[in-house]
C-alpha positions in Angstrom: -38.2 -40.2 -2.9 -38.3 -37.1 -5.0 -41.8 -36.4 -3.9 -40.7 -36.3 -0.2 -37.8 -34.0 -0.9 -40.1 -31.6 -2.8 -42.6 -31.7 0.0 -40.1 -30.9 2.8 -38.3 -28.1 1.0 -41.1 -25.5 1.1 -41.8 -26.3 4.7 -38.1 -25.9 5.6 -37.8 -22.7 3.7 -40.9 -21.4 5.3 -39.6 -22.3 8.8 -36.3 -20.7 8.1 -37.9 -17.5 6.8 -40.1 -17.3 10.0 -37.1 -18.1 12.2 -35.1 -15.3 10.5 -38.0 -12.8 11.1 -38.2 -13.8 14.7 -34.5 -13.3 15.2 -34.7 -9.9 13.5 -37.6 -8.8 15.6 -35.9 -9.9 18.7 -32.8 -8.0 17.8 -34.8 -4.9 17.1 -36.7 -5.2 20.4 -33.4 -5.6 22.3 -31.9 -2.6 20.5 -34.9 -0.4 21.3 -34.9 -1.4 24.9 -31.2 -0.7 25.2 -31.7 2.7 23.5 -34.5 3.6 25.9 -32.5 2.5 29.0 -29.4 4.4 27.9 -31.4 7.6 27.3 -33.2 7.3 30.6 -30.3 6.3 32.9 -27.0 7.0 31.1 -26.9 9.7 28.5 -29.0 11.7 26.0 -28.5 14.2 23.3 -29.6 17.8 23.7 -29.9 20.9 21.5 -28.9 24.4 22.7 -31.9 26.8 21.8 -30.6 30.1 23.1 -27.5 32.3 23.6 -27.6 32.2 27.4 -24.4 30.1 27.6 -22.3 32.1 25.1 -19.3 32.0 24.7 -19.1 28.4 26.0 -22.1 27.1 24.1 -23.8 28.6 21.1 -27.4 28.4 19.7 -27.6 25.2 17.6 -24.8 23.3 19.5 -25.7 19.7 20.1 -24.5 17.9 23.3 -24.4 14.7 25.1 -25.7 15.0 28.6 -24.4 12.3 30.9 -26.7 11.2 33.8 -24.6 8.7 35.6 -22.0 10.7 37.6 -24.5 12.5 39.8 -25.7 9.1 41.1 -22.2 8.7 42.8 -21.4 12.3 43.8 -23.2 15.6 44.1 -23.0 18.3 41.4 -20.0 20.7 41.8 -19.5 24.4 41.2 -18.6 25.0 37.6 -20.5 22.1 36.2 -22.7 22.9 33.2 -26.0 21.1 33.8 -29.3 20.4 32.1 -32.4 20.6 34.3 -36.1 20.7 34.3 -37.6 24.1 35.2 -38.2 24.6 38.9 -41.7 25.4 40.2 -41.3 29.2 39.8 -40.5 28.9 36.1 -43.5 26.5 35.6 -45.7 29.1 37.3 -44.4 31.6 34.7 -45.6 29.3 31.9 -42.6 27.1 31.1 -43.6 23.5 30.5 -42.2 20.9 32.9 -40.6 19.0 30.1 -38.7 22.0 28.7 -35.0 21.6 29.6 -32.7 24.5 30.6 -28.9 24.6 30.6 -26.8 26.7 33.0 -23.6 26.6 35.0 -23.6 25.8 38.7 -22.2 28.9 40.5 -23.3 28.2 44.1 -23.6 24.9 46.0 -25.6 24.2 49.2 -24.4 26.1 52.3 -22.5 28.8 50.4 -23.3 32.5 50.5 -23.4 34.1 47.0 -23.7 37.7 45.9 -23.0 39.8 42.8 -21.5 43.3 43.3 -20.0 45.6 40.6 -20.2 42.8 38.0 -18.2 40.4 40.3 -19.7 37.2 41.7 -18.6 36.4 45.2 -18.9 33.0 47.0 -18.4 33.2 50.7 -16.9 36.7 50.2 -14.3 35.4 47.8 -14.4 36.7 44.2 -14.9 33.9 41.6 -12.4 33.7 38.7 -14.8 33.3 35.7 -12.8 33.3 32.5 -15.8 31.6 30.7 -18.3 34.5 30.9 -19.3 36.7 27.9 -19.3 39.8 30.2 -19.7 40.7 33.8 -23.2 40.8 35.2 -24.7 44.3 34.9 -27.0 44.0 37.9 -26.1 43.5 41.6 -27.6 40.6 43.5 -27.9 40.7 47.3 -26.2 38.1 49.5 -28.1 34.8 49.8 -27.3 31.5 51.5 -28.0 28.5 49.3 -30.2 26.0 51.0 -29.5 22.3 51.4 -30.2 20.3 48.2 -30.4 23.5 46.2 -28.1 25.1 43.7 -27.6 28.6 42.3 -27.2 28.6 38.5 -26.3 31.3 36.0 -25.7 31.4 32.2 -22.3 32.3 31.0 -23.9 35.1 29.0 -24.8 36.8 32.3 -26.8 39.7 30.8 -28.9 37.5 28.6 -29.7 34.6 30.9 -32.9 33.6 32.6 -31.3 32.1 35.7 -31.4 31.8 39.5 -31.1 35.6 39.9 -34.6 35.8 38.5 -36.4 32.6 39.6 -34.5 31.4 42.7 -32.7 28.2 43.6 -32.6 25.0 41.6 -33.7 21.9 43.5 -31.3 19.0 43.2 -34.1 16.7 42.0 -34.6 18.9 38.9 -31.1 18.2 37.5 -31.2 15.8 34.5 -27.4 15.6 34.0 -24.1 17.2 33.2 -23.2 18.5 29.7 -20.2 16.3 28.9 -19.5 16.4 25.1 -20.4 18.6 22.1 -20.9 16.6 19.0 -22.1 19.4 16.7 -20.9 21.5 15.0 -18.0 19.4 13.9 -15.5 22.3 14.1 -16.3 22.6 17.9 -16.5 18.9 18.7 -15.1 17.9 22.1 -15.5 17.7 25.8 -17.2 20.5 27.6 
């Protein structure tokens, strides 16, 4: 009887060890799949590499970009968005996978112009308490085409934006900047 007990214990321990490894590998695989799915469809972290959005965002800020809301409604004026560079920026040498961040100023169908540092949308001046300083260059009136957006940085005089490369196609928008998680003293909703 002792021989049988001794013979079965190593087999049982070995089976339990393999079963434990299988469970752990399964959990790791599920966690990785969930992480990838969340990053692709729901939200992802981003880093701010320049001063183009000062004073709202600073170089080194880290954000969560949510991707879900634009599946249910279109982007709106004032949203801070992350996007892939449009064709004109790619022609100028920016890689397709380099993300940009700007604020939506004009939406499809509206007429936008900049005159004497003031942005006008359909001849109405925009109240922009979020900018670093007024734009120092005029911009002629343009009508924003369907499924296109006009974006600008909050640091108007240090921003590579729609004034220089044109309209942003809707399909280039990755998501909306929703939450700053770094630095800790500026943590919060955007």
